[in-house]
N, C-alpha and C positions, 0 to 999 in steps of 0.2 A: 519307237521309230523302229526297231531293229530285233526288236523283242519279236520271237518265234521267224524271223527271217534270215536265210543265207547269204550271207555275207561273202565275196570271191577279192583279194587283192593281189594285184600284180606288183610285182616287185617287194613282195609284200616282207622279206628280209631286211630292208634298208630303212635307214631311221625312221620315216615316214612311217612305214608299217607296222613299225615295234610299237611306235608311240600309238598309233590307231587301235591296234590289238588290245593295248592296256586299257586306251579309253574306254571301250568296244564292251571286254570284259566287267570293267567298273560299274558303266552306266547301263547296261543293257543283259544284266545277268539271267534274261532265257532268250539270249540270240540262240538262233537253233543252230548254225554251223558257221565256223569263220573257214576260208580256204586260203591259207597263204601257197601263192604262185608264185615260183621263182628257179632262177637255173642254179643257183649255188646251195649244193646240198651242206657242204661246213657250215654255211650260215643257217640253214636248217637245223643241221642235228643241234648247234648253238643254243637254237631257240626252243627246239624238243626239251633242252635241258633244261629251259626256264619254266616251261608249259606243260609238263609232262602226262600224258594222256589219260592216268587214272584220275586225276585231279581237273581236267582242261579235256573233255572228252567231245565238247564241240570243236575243238580246232582241229583241222586237219591240212597236211603239207604237201602239197603238189608240185612234182618236179615238173621244169616245164621254161620255155620261154615263149616271148608274144609274138616270135618269130613265127612259130609253128601255130600255123590257123587251126590245123583240125585238133590238136591236141587242146588250143586253146578251146573249143568248142566241147570237149570232151570235159575240161574242167568247170565247165559253165551249166552244166546237166544239174537242173535243181536250183539256179542261184537266181534270186531275186536281184540283188545291189553287185555292182562293179567298182570298185574302186581301183582307176588305173595311175600305179605311182612308178609301173617300170621304165627306165630311161638310160641312156647313154647319157647322164649329165657334165662331163668334164667339158669346159670348152678345148683345150689343147688337144685332147683324145679323141674330140670331133673333128677339128681341123685335119691329125695328121691319119684319120682313119673315117675318112667322110662317108663310105661305101656303109661300112659298118654302122653308123652312126643313124641312116637312113634307114637302113634294113628294122633298124631297133626302134625307133622314133615316129617313123613314118608308117612303115609297112606294119608293124606292130601296132600302131594305135587302129589302122586300121582292119586288122585280125581280130582285136576288141570289139568293134563295132559290127563286124559279121558276127562274131560269136554270141553276142548278145541279141543281137536280129533274130538268129536262131535258134535261141536255147530259152524263150519266155524272161527273159531278165525284163525286170522293170524301172532300172533306177541305174544310169551309169552318170558317175565323176572323174573325170581325168583331170591329173594335175599339169601347172603350166608352170611356167616360168617368166620374171619380169622380162630376159633374154629374149622372149620371143615377141617383145614389143618393138617394133622396129630394130629388127635383128640384124647384125652386122657379124654375126660369124655364124656359122653352118648349124650349131646347137642350138643358136636360137630360130634360126630360122625353118628345123625340122621341127621344133615346139609349136611355133607360129602354123604350120602344115597339120599338125596333127590337131590342132585348137579347131582349126578351118575344117578340118574333119567331121570333129566331134560335134561342134555347131551345123555344120550342115545335115548330120546322120539324122535329125528331127524330120528333115522333109524327104527323105526316102523309102521311110519306115510302113509307109500305109496305114493301117487299121492298126500296128502293133501299137499299142502303149507305153512300150518303153520311151525314157525321155534322156536325153545326152547335154550332159553340160559341163565347162570348165570352170576350174578354181586356179586363180592364178595369182602369185604372192613372192616375194624378196628374200633374201637371204636369211637361211633357218639360223638363228643361234648355236653353235654349238655341234651341228652338225658335218660327218664326216667330208674331210677337204675344206672347210671352211676357214675364215682370217681367225676364226678368237682360238679353238684349240691350236693351231699352227704357231700363233704367238706365244700361246701358254707354253708348248714344247721346246719354243726356239729359247726364251727365256728360263725355264728348266733345266737346260743342256748345259746352258751356261754362256749363250751368245753376248756377245759386247755390244750387238747391235740388233736394232729390227728393221727389215727390209720393208717402205713401204713402195708401193707401185706408183703414186702421185700424192701428193700433199693436198690436192685439193678432192681428191675422189671421195663419192658419196654411196653410200648403199641402202637399198631399205633394209627395215630390221623387224624379225616376225618369231616369234616362238613355235618350237614344234609345236605344243599344246595349241596353240592360236591356229596353227595351221588346220590340225584336224579338226579342232571346233567349226571351222570355216566348211570345210568337206561337210560336215555333219549337218551343219546348218543348210547347205547347197541342198542337201539329199531332203530335206524336209520342208524346203522353200521351193526350186525348180520347177519353171514350165517346161524349160528343156529349149536349148540352144544360148543361153547364157553365160558368157565370161563374168563370173563373181572375181571381186578383188578388194581386198580387206583395206581399210586406211589405217594405216601405221607408221611409225616415227620412220626418220632417216638416220644415220648417222654419219659422221667422218671416219674415213679408216684410221687416220692418223688420232683420233681420239680413241680407237677401240686399244691402238698401240699403247697410248697414255694411262689407259683405265690399268690394264695389265701388270705393262713395265714402266714407271714414269722415271725411273732413273736410268733408261738403257737410250743412249742415243736414234733417231729415227733416220734413217740414212733410204732418199730418194733414190728406187732401181727404175725406174719406167715401166710402163703399160705394156703388159705382154698383147701376142697376136690375138685379135679379136676379144678385147677386152673395152670396155667403154669406161668413160669416165664417171659417168653418172649413168644411172640406171631409169629407165620409164616403164610404166606400169599400163598407160593410157596415153596417147599421143593427142594431140590438137582434133587429128582426122577422125580417131575413134569417137574422140569428146561428141561428137557428132549423133553418134548411137548409145549413148551413155546416158546411165540414168543413177543420182542419188538414193540410195535406198537407207540411210541411215547409216549402220555400219562399217556398213558393204556400198561401193559403185556396182554395177551392172552394165556390160557392155552387151549392146543387145543385137542379134544377129540382123545382117546386112537384108538376109534373104530367108525370109520364112513363109510357108504355106500356111500356117497353121494360126498365128499368133501375128498381130498388129501392134506396135508401140505404145499404144493405148493399152492393150489388153496385159502386155507385162509391167506398165505404170499403176496399172489399178492393180493386177495381181499383187506387186511388191508394195503398194502403197508409194512409190518414190516419184521422182520427179527430174525434169531433165538437168543436166547440168548447167552450168551459165557458157556463154558464146566465149570461145576462147580458152575453155578448160585443158588443162595439161599435168597430167600426173607423174611428175618426175622426181628422183631422189632429192636433186639439188633444188628443187623448187618447194618444197614438202613444207606445210605449217608445223606440224609434228617434228619435233628433233629428241634425239637421247644425248646427255650429256656424259662428261667421263665418269659421273657421278651415278647415275642412272643406267651406264652400261654396267659398272663393279655390281651394280644390287640385283641385275636380271643374267650375268654370268652366275654371281651365287646362286638365283631360284634357279633358272633353266636348265645350267650348263655343270656347274661342280660346288656343290653347297660348303665343300672344303677349301674352296677359293679363296685365297691370301690375297695383296698386294705385293709386291717383291722390289 
């Protein structure tokens, strides 16, 4: 799929970008070019140490911000595939800096679309989040807007063969700012207790590799306009704390501004346009000038979800246990992890 192709990753020095690069190099040794587009020169410098040019000549490092449409267009020259992972992702940061969040997450998304339409890109997959589903905070609202921009872009491309789609998933195990490294750090620094926002709180759980695999699957299978959602397990936040530090008491500290008790990925209204395609769900575009729902169903060999369907972290059929959380921390986050 990506052999002899040129790929650009916005936000390419983030957790997803680094795992995506590692996966491409392993699975597609004949990839023509991988352009890491980001604004943090230190992270680019660190990544260059891991992938020196003499051993990985296919990697290119491009300093730039998705807010800068002209710079983005320059970076997209000769690119076949764009993976859009750049975003302001911290809920509280977005609440305190709303204009900056909008500039990156909304205007930046439109810049990616414009660059793809202008430079001959064939495939674009944008990363979304469960917080974009029925959002209650600005971060989620900007990502929902971004999702709408990407799915609607398929209706303005004319004869341009480019396809735009979105992938949406939940909390990534071990990613920067996530709860697992937070709890481990608290425990190892000698904390006498672990703070739990709410004992009832649940979240979806996915490994970084599974997120990368979903993007690669979308690239290989999308018609354009779909929002792809994986079937993944949920966990209780209190079970994560127990898995990491069973002997530390847990103290409820209250939900932070803009935070949900449970996350959703498909609302009951979304479900009216959602199909089950086996390992994943796909929310189909509400407006498509090129394809009907029947075309998507046939292409993906899918079926409409049942009436009243709703995909949320508290009503999930799949659940992590304390034991499976420990196993996955060891497999996906830290191979030296030990219960203390």
